[in-house]
MIPAMI-563005 format. One record per residue: residue in three letters; x, y, z negated of N, C-alpha, C in turn. Coordinates in steps of 0.02 Angstrom, whole numbers, padded with zeros to 5 digits, always signed. Layout:
<recs>
ALAXYZXYZXYZ;...
</recs>
This chain:
<recs>
UNK+03040-00098-00731+03105-00123-00713+03134-00086-00653;UNK+03091-00060-00609+03116-00026-00550+03148+00040-00569;UNK+03128+00069-00624+03155+00133-00647+03184+00126-00717;UNK+03246+00100-00723+03275+00092-00789+03280+00159-00826;UNK+03281+00155-00891+03286+00215-00933+03229+00265-00920;UNK+03170+00238-00906+03114+00283-00893+03060+00272-00946;UNK+03009+00313-00942+02953+00311-00988+02891+00291-00949;UNK+02845+00257-00982+02780+00243-00951+02726+00251-01004;UNK+02667+00268-00980+02610+00278-01026+02562+00220-01016;UNK+02540+00191-01071+02492+00136-01069+02434+00154-01115;UNK+02376+00168-01086+02316+00183-01125+02271+00123-01123;UNK+02241+00107-01179+02194+00051-01180+02138+00065-01229;UNK+02082+00030-01218+02023+00041-01259+02014-00012-01313;UNK+02064-00054-01322+02061-00104-01374+02107-00083-01431;UNK+02078-00065-01487+02119-00044-01544+02159-00103-01572;UNK+02132-00164-01565+02166-00223-01590+02230-00235-01550;UNK+02225-00237-01484+02285-00249-01444+02333-00191-01448;UNK+02308-00130-01454+02352-00071-01462+02392-00078-01527;UNK+02360-00098-01581+02395-00107-01644+02450-00160-01638;UNK+02435-00215-01602+02485-00268-01592+02545-00241-01554;UNK+02532-00201-01502+02588-00175-01463+02628-00124-01503;UNK+02594-00084-01543+02630-00034-01584+02672-00067-01638;UNK+02643-00118-01670+02680-00153-01724+02731-00203-01696;UNK+02717-00229-01635+02760-00279-01606+02747-00349-01633;UNK+02691-00357-01667+02674-00423-01694+02598-00426-01704;UNK+02575-00487-01715+02504-00498-01724+02493-00559-01768;UNK+02433-00565-01796+02417-00626-01833+02399-00682-01785;UNK+02390-00666-01721+02373-00716-01671+02437-00745-01640;UNK+02443-00811-01643+02503-00844-01615+02509-00832-01540;UNK+02452-00833-01504+02456-00823-01432+02477-00752-01414;UNK+02455-00702-01452+02476-00634-01440+02550-00625-01458;UNK+02572-00657-01512+02643-00653-01530+02687-00682-01476;UNK+02664-00736-01445+02702-00767-01390+02710-00717-01333;UNK+02655-00684-01314+02659-00635-01260+02704-00576-01278;UNK+02698-00553-01340+02741-00498-01362+02815-00517-01359;UNK+02830-00578-01382+02900-00601-01379+02926-00607-01308;UNK+02882-00629-01263+02902-00636-01193+02919-00569-01161;UNK+02889-00515-01186+02901-00449-01156+02965-00416-01180;UNK+02993-00441-01235+03052-00410-01265+03111-00406-01217;UNK+03131-00461-01183+03190-00456-01139+03183-00403-01085;UNK+03124-00398-01055+03113-00348-01003+03119-00278-01031;UNK+03090-00268-01090+03094-00202-01121+03166-00183-01136;UNK+03204-00230-01164+03273-00216-01181+03317-00206-01119;UNK+03307-00249-01070+03349-00246-01009+03339-00179-00973;UNK+03277-00158-00966+03263-00098-00927+03269-00034-00967;UNK+03271-00040-01033+03274+00018-01077+03216+00066-01063;UNK+03158+00037-01044+03099+00077-01034+03066+00091-01101;UNK+03039+00150-01108+03006+00169-01170+02933+00182-01155;UNK+02891+00154-01198+02819+00161-01186+02788+00213-01231;UNK+02739+00246-01204+02695+00290-01243+02628+00254-01243;UNK+02608+00230-01300+02546+00191-01306+02493+00236-01337;UNK+02433+00230-01311+02379+00271-01339+02312+00239-01331;UNK+02264+00264-01369+02196+00238-01368+02153+00281-01322;UNK+02109+00248-01285+02063+00280-01240+01994+00250-01252;UNK+01944+00291-01266+01877+00264-01277+01853+00229-01214;UNK+01816+00175-01222+01791+00136-01165+01754+00179-01115;UNK+01713+00224-01140+01673+00266-01094+01717+00313-01054;UNK+01778+00326-01076+01825+00369-01039+01873+00330-00995;UNK+01866+00264-00995+01911+00220-00958+01878+00199-00892;UNK+01898+00227-00835+01865+00210-00772+01872+00136-00753;UNK+01923+00103-00778+01932+00032-00763+01877-00010-00794;UNK+01843+00016-00844+01789-00021-00878+01721-00012-00846;UNK+01714+00034-00799+01649+00048-00769+01612-00015-00746;UNK+01645-00060-00708+01608-00119-00684+01582-00164-00739;UNK+01613-00164-00797+01591-00207-00852+01541-00173-00898;UNK+01528-00110-00886+01483-00071-00931+01416-00055-00898;UNK+01402-00087-00842+01340-00074-00805+01331-00001-00789;UNK+01386+00033-00771+01383+00103-00750+01410+00108-00680;UNK+01393+00162-00646+01418+00173-00578+01494+00183-00581;UNK+01529+00150-00535+01602+00156-00533+01620+00226-00510;UNK+01663+00259-00548+01683+00328-00532+01725+00330-00468;UNK+01721+00386-00434+01761+00396-00374+01835+00403-00392;UNK+01880+00385-00346+01951+00393-00361+01969+00467-00369;UNK+02019+00480-00410+02041+00549-00421+02096+00568-00372;UNK+02122+00518-00335+02175+00531-00285+02162+00488-00224;UNK+02186+00511-00168+02179+00474-00106+02232+00419-00103;UNK+02217+00363-00069+02267+00309-00063+02329+00335-00026;UNK+02385+00305-00041+02447+00323-00007+02443+00305+00067;UNK+02484+00338+00107+02485+00325+00179+02502+00252+00193;UNK+02551+00224+00155+02569+00154+00167+02510+00107+00156;UNK+02467+00124+00108+02408+00083+00095+02358+00087+00153;UNK+02345+00148+00176+02298+00158+00231+02322+00122+00294;UNK+02388+00126+00307+02416+00092+00365+02410+00016+00358;UNK+02424-00010+00297+02420-00082+00286+02349-00107+00296;UNK+02299-00067+00277+02229-00087+00288+02214-00097+00362;UNK+02252-00062+00404+02242-00067+00477+02287-00122+00507;UNK+02325-00157+00464+02368-00209+00488+02437-00185+00510;UNK+02453-00123+00494+02519-00094+00511+02559-00088+00447;UNK+02613-00127+00442+02649-00133+00379+02716-00098+00376;UNK+02734-00060+00427+02799-00027+00428+02806+00022+00369;UNK+02754+00061+00355+02757+00109+00300+02761+00072+00233;UNK+02726+00016+00226+02730-00024+00165+02801-00051+00156;UNK+02830-00077+00211+02899-00102+00207+02947-00047+00184;UNK+02939+00012+00211+02982+00069+00192+02972+00086+00118;UNK+02910+00085+00096+02895+00099+00026+02929+00047-00019;UNK+02923-00017-00002+02953-00070-00042+03029-00064-00042;UNK+03059-00047+00016+03132-00039+00020+03155+00018-00026;UNK+03113+00069-00035+03132+00125-00078+03140+00103-00151;UNK+03111+00044-00168+03118+00015-00235+03165-00044-00236;UNK+03202-00053-00181+03251-00107-00178+03220-00175-00163;UNK+03160-00175-00134+03126-00237-00117+03125-00246-00042;UNK+03123-00308-00019+03122-00321+00053+03073-00377+00069;UNK+03048-00376+00130+02999-00427+00152+03028-00497+00144;UNK+03094-00504+00152+03125-00570+00146+03114-00601+00077;UNK+03102-00559+00027+03092-00585-00041+03025-00622-00047;UNK+02980-00609-00001+02915-00643-00004+02912-00700+00047;UNK+02966-00714+00082+02966-00763+00136+02949-00833+00111;UNK+02964-00850+00049+02953-00918+00024+02885-00926-00010;UNK+02842-00875-00005+02776-00881-00034+02734-00930+00006;UNK+02686-00964-00026+02642-01009+00011+02602-00970+00064;UNK+02574-01006+00110+02531-00978+00162+02474-00938+00129;UNK+02453-00885+00162+02400-00842+00136+02336-00880+00121;UNK+02321-00932+00161+02261-00972+00149+02264-01006+00081;UNK+02325-01027+00061+02333-01060-00004+02328-01009-00060;UNK+02356-00949-00050+02354-00898-00102+02285-00868-00111;UNK+02247-00864-00057+02183-00831-00059+02125-00879-00048;UNK+02125-00933-00086+02071-00982-00081+02005-00949-00102;UNK+01950-00968-00070+01885-00941-00091+01872-00960-00164;UNK+01852-00911-00202+01840-00922-00273+01772-00894-00291;UNK+01735-00932-00330+01670-00909-00353+01682-00860-00411;UNK+01655-00800-00405+01663-00749-00456+01596-00735-00488;UNK+01593-00737-00554+01532-00723-00591+01529-00648-00601;UNK+01483-00614-00568+01478-00541-00570+01431-00517-00625;UNK+01406-00564-00666+01361-00542-00720+01400-00505-00774;UNK+01367-00460-00807+01399-00425-00863+01398-00471-00924;UNK+01437-00452-00975+01440-00492-01036+01372-00501-01069;UNK+01331-00448-01068+01265-00453-01100+01220-00502-01061;UNK+01225-00504-00995+01185-00552-00957+01208-00623-00970;UNK+01274-00634-00975+01300-00700-00989+01275-00723-01057;UNK+01277-00679-01107+01254-00697-01174+01179-00712-01174;UNK+01139-00671-01139+01067-00683-01139+01051-00748-01103;UNK+01087-00764-01048+01078-00828-01014+01095-00886-01061;UNK+01149-00880-01097+01169-00933-01144+01116-00942-01198;UNK+01089-00887-01224+01037-00892-01275+00975-00926-01248;UNK+00956-00907-01186+00897-00937-01154+00907-01012-01145;UNK+00966-01033-01123+00981-01104-01114+00978-01141-01180;UNK+01006-01110-01234+01004-01142-01300+00932-01152-01323;UNK+00889-01102-01311+00818-01108-01331+00784-01165-01292;UNK+00798-01170-01227+00769-01223-01186+00792-01292-01210;UNK+00855-01299-01225+00882-01363-01249+00850-01380-01316;UNK+00845-01330-01360+00814-01342-01426+00741-01366-01418;UNK+00704-01334-01372+00634-01354-01360+00631-01426-01334;UNK+00674-01441-01287+00675-01508-01257+00692-01561-01310;UNK+00740-01545-01354+00759-01592-01407+00702-01600-01457;UNK+00665-01547-01470+00609-01550-01518+00553-01594-01491;UNK+00544-01594-01425+00491-01635-01393+00508-01709-01394;UNK+00573-01726-01394+00591-01797-01389+00590-01831-01455;
</recs>
């Protein structure tokens, strides 16, 4: 939306979701709802997408879920990011203004404590979650067999 009449590239490793995006529809009601919700933004901004498939092993965003070492970044963080990490936000404000955004637009957000509540995150991989579930099912089955 910040760059009307522009193009963007979206690569993904799910052939199912890629097919939905290319066709603009799905047999899944929940996916159709999401696709319909995106239509006004697409039409308003006149943005055109280039959609493509990327194998999971070539997708660096998947590294944490594939039990592989996370690849190093291919580019250095922007100056505004490095400054913000140090608590200096002038460069970030200038960057946001270049896109027509201002700090005042975030003034009505809840307090940071409310937005960043401590959350328990399960860092296990999918295979560990499945093996734990199988182990628990076996234990329950044994316990039920004894009773």
